C-alpha positions as CSV (number, residue, x, y, z in Angstrom):
1,M,14.7,14.8,9.6
2,T,11.0,14.2,8.8
3,R,10.5,10.6,7.7
4,T,7.3,10.2,5.7
5,L,4.9,7.4,4.8
6,I,2.5,7.8,2.0
7,L,-0.4,5.3,2.1
8,F,-2.7,4.9,-0.9
9,G,-5.9,3.2,0.2
10,A,-6.4,4.3,3.7
11,G,-9.4,3.0,5.6
12,P,-10.5,0.8,8.5
13,G,-8.7,-2.5,8.7
14,I,-5.2,-3.0,7.2
15,G,-4.7,0.5,5.9
16,N,-5.1,2.4,9.1
17,H,-3.3,-0.2,11.2
18,V,-0.4,-0.2,8.9
19,A,-0.1,3.6,9.1
20,A,-0.3,3.5,12.9
21,E,2.4,0.8,13.1
22,F,4.7,2.8,10.9
23,A,4.1,5.8,13.0
24,S,5.2,3.8,16.1
25,K,8.5,3.0,14.4
26,G,9.7,6.5,13.9
27,L,8.0,7.8,10.7
28,T,6.8,11.2,11.8
29,H,4.6,12.3,8.8
30,I,1.8,10.0,7.7
31,I,-0.1,10.9,4.5
32,L,-3.4,9.1,4.0
33,L,-5.1,9.0,0.6
34,A,-8.5,7.5,-0.3
35,R,-11.7,8.5,-2.1
36,N,-13.8,9.1,1.0
37,T,-12.7,12.5,2.3
38,H,-15.2,12.5,5.3
39,R,-13.8,9.2,6.5
40,L,-10.2,10.3,6.0
41,E,-10.6,13.4,8.2
42,N,-13.1,12.0,10.8
43,E,-12.0,8.4,11.2
44,D,-8.7,7.5,9.5
45,A,-6.6,10.5,10.7
46,P,-7.9,10.4,14.3
47,F,-7.1,6.7,14.4
48,I,-3.4,7.4,13.7
49,T,-3.1,10.4,16.0
50,K,-4.7,8.5,18.8
51,A,-2.1,5.7,18.4
52,S,0.8,8.1,18.0
53,P,-0.1,11.5,19.4
54,G,3.1,13.2,18.2
55,V,2.8,12.2,14.6
56,I,1.8,14.6,11.8
57,V,-1.1,13.2,9.7
58,S,-2.2,14.7,6.4
59,T,-5.0,13.6,4.2
60,L,-5.7,13.9,0.5
61,P,-8.6,12.7,-1.6
62,I,-7.8,10.5,-4.6
63,D,-9.7,8.5,-7.2
64,L,-7.2,5.9,-8.4
65,A,-9.5,4.9,-11.3
66,D,-9.2,8.4,-12.7
67,L,-5.7,8.2,-14.2
68,S,-5.9,11.7,-15.6
69,S,-6.2,13.1,-12.1
70,L,-3.1,11.4,-10.8
71,P,-0.5,13.9,-11.9
72,A,-2.2,16.7,-9.9
73,V,-2.4,14.5,-6.8
74,L,1.3,13.5,-7.2
75,S,2.2,17.2,-7.5
76,K,0.3,18.0,-4.3
77,L,2.2,15.2,-2.6
78,D,5.5,16.7,-3.7
79,D,4.4,20.1,-2.3
80,L,3.2,18.5,1.0
81,T,6.5,16.6,1.5
82,A,9.0,19.4,0.4
83,G,12.1,19.1,2.5
84,E,11.1,15.7,3.9
85,D,12.4,12.2,3.4
86,V,9.6,10.2,1.7
87,E,10.7,6.8,2.9
88,V,7.8,4.4,2.4
89,I,5.1,4.2,-0.3
90,F,2.4,1.7,0.8
91,F,-0.2,0.8,-1.7
92,N,-3.3,-0.8,-0.2
93,A,-6.0,0.0,-2.7
94,A,-8.4,-2.7,-4.1
95,R,-12.1,-3.2,-4.8
96,I,-13.7,-6.4,-3.5
97,K,-17.0,-7.0,-5.3
98,P,-18.1,-10.7,-5.5
99,S,-20.2,-11.8,-8.5
100,E,-20.7,-14.7,-10.8
101,V,-17.7,-15.3,-13.0
102,L,-19.4,-14.2,-16.3
103,D,-21.5,-11.4,-14.8
104,V,-18.7,-8.9,-14.5
105,S,-18.7,-6.2,-17.2
106,V,-15.6,-5.4,-19.1
107,A,-16.0,-1.8,-17.8
108,E,-15.8,-3.0,-14.2
109,I,-12.6,-5.0,-15.0
110,D,-11.2,-2.0,-16.7
111,E,-11.9,0.2,-13.7
112,D,-10.2,-2.4,-11.4
113,F,-7.1,-2.5,-13.6
114,K,-6.9,1.3,-13.3
115,T,-7.5,1.3,-9.6
116,T,-5.2,-1.5,-8.7
117,T,-2.5,-1.8,-11.4
118,L,-2.2,1.1,-13.7
119,S,-2.4,3.7,-10.9
120,L,0.3,1.8,-9.1
121,Y,2.5,1.9,-12.2
122,A,2.1,5.7,-12.4
123,I,2.8,6.1,-8.7
124,S,5.9,3.9,-9.1
125,Q,7.1,6.0,-12.0
126,H,6.9,9.1,-9.8
127,F,8.3,7.8,-6.6
128,L,10.8,5.0,-7.3
129,P,13.5,7.5,-8.5
130,K,13.0,9.5,-5.3
131,L,13.2,6.4,-3.2
132,Q,16.4,5.4,-5.0
133,D,17.9,8.8,-4.0
134,R,17.0,8.0,-0.4
135,A,19.0,4.7,-0.5
136,S,22.3,6.5,0.0
137,N,21.1,7.5,3.5
138,S,21.9,4.6,5.8
139,A,19.4,5.9,8.4
140,L,16.5,5.3,6.0
141,K,14.8,2.2,4.6
142,P,13.2,3.3,1.3
143,A,10.5,1.0,0.2
144,L,7.5,0.5,-2.1
145,L,5.2,-2.1,-0.5
146,V,1.9,-3.5,-2.0
147,T,-0.8,-5.5,-0.3
148,S,-1.8,-8.6,-2.2
149,S,-3.4,-12.0,-1.5
150,H,-3.4,-15.6,-2.7
151,L,-5.5,-14.7,-5.8
152,P,-2.5,-14.3,-8.2
153,W,-1.8,-18.1,-8.0
154,D,-5.2,-19.3,-6.6
155,P,-7.9,-17.3,-8.4
156,V,-11.5,-17.3,-7.1
157,P,-14.3,-17.4,-9.8
158,Q,-16.5,-15.1,-7.7
159,L,-13.6,-12.6,-7.6
160,V,-12.5,-12.9,-11.2
161,S,-11.8,-9.2,-11.7
162,L,-9.8,-8.9,-8.5
163,S,-7.9,-12.1,-9.3
164,L,-7.0,-10.8,-12.7
165,V,-5.7,-7.4,-11.5
166,K,-3.9,-8.9,-8.5
167,A,-2.0,-11.3,-10.8
168,A,-1.0,-8.4,-13.1
169,Q,-0.1,-6.2,-10.1
170,R,2.1,-8.9,-8.6
171,T,4.0,-9.4,-11.9
172,M,4.7,-5.7,-12.0
173,V,6.0,-5.6,-8.4
174,I,8.3,-8.5,-9.2
175,A,9.7,-6.7,-12.2
176,L,10.2,-3.5,-10.1
177,N,11.9,-5.5,-7.4
178,R,14.3,-6.9,-9.9
179,A,15.0,-3.4,-11.3
180,F,15.4,-1.5,-8.0
181,G,16.4,-4.1,-5.4
182,D,20.1,-3.8,-6.2
183,K,19.7,0.0,-6.0
184,G,18.7,-0.2,-2.4
185,V,14.9,0.2,-2.7
186,H,12.8,-2.6,-1.1
187,V,10.0,-3.3,-3.5
188,G,7.8,-6.0,-2.1
189,V,4.4,-7.7,-1.6
190,V,2.5,-8.2,1.6
191,S,0.3,-11.2,0.7
192,V,-2.7,-11.6,3.0
193,E,-4.0,-15.1,2.3
194,G,-7.5,-15.2,3.5
195,Q,-10.3,-13.1,4.9
196,V,-9.3,-10.5,7.4
197,G,-11.2,-10.2,10.7
198,V,-10.6,-8.7,14.1
199,E,-11.4,-12.1,15.6
200,N,-8.7,-13.9,13.7
201,R,-5.5,-14.9,15.4
202,V,-3.2,-14.2,12.5
203,L,-5.4,-12.5,9.9
204,N,-6.4,-9.5,12.0
205,P,-5.5,-5.9,11.0
206,K,-3.1,-5.3,13.8
207,A,-1.2,-8.5,13.4
208,I,-1.0,-8.0,9.6
209,A,0.3,-4.5,10.2
210,E,3.0,-5.7,12.5
211,R,4.2,-8.3,10.0
212,A,4.1,-5.7,7.2
213,V,6.3,-3.3,9.2
214,K,8.7,-6.1,10.2
215,F,9.0,-7.0,6.5
216,W,9.9,-3.3,5.8
217,E,12.4,-3.3,8.6
218,G,14.2,-6.3,7.0
219,G,15.0,-4.1,4.0
220,V,16.0,-5.4,0.6
221,E,17.4,-8.6,2.3
222,A,13.9,-9.5,3.4
223,G,13.1,-10.5,-0.2
224,I,10.1,-9.8,-2.4
225,E,7.3,-11.2,-0.4
226,V,5.9,-11.9,3.0
227,K,3.0,-14.4,3.1
228,I,0.5,-14.1,6.0
229,A,-2.0,-17.0,6.5
230,E,-4.3,-18.0,9.4
231,E,-2.9,-21.5,9.6
232,E,0.5,-20.2,10.6
233,Q,1.8,-21.1,14.0
């Protein structure tokens, strides 16, 4: 049985550490997606294979803001995972671009909604029925997990676009949790409440990845959200 993680928004930091942590827990095929193909192949994939030498790592380019291109990418993912158990979809994509609150163009906000929220909805439409089918297998923990932050309830003026899309994204995840939780699919949010840095005790990429995977291991019973903040003891 090949257990598969598909991670949207690979890259240095949370994305790659989450992928490596899942690989250490028995998921044997890791699929990384991001815009930067050079980094995917030369940095992201090697990071995972170094941490777990036996794991299979695949990479695919994706532009989540280009919604018209998503069906083709999802079709490639289906081909790439034929005969496998796609167990976890982890959505880690976001764009952080500080600016004055009224200086953000409507076009930028529109792009952020596509990248962070509308693409996630299209991905959910595609994968949640498949994850629901996996729920009958007691050896699997099917899940759709999404990284978020404190912004949905504590917006920052200099991050107004990200605050808007994260609030909408969280609302959608809650709705999906209510729709699929009793069907055995763990839909949840990993809320990272603060700036991530390798020097931080709690908010460092490895510690966040460990908490995210522990949240997944808890299954549906773990609830809709895990909050990670630096002031934790």
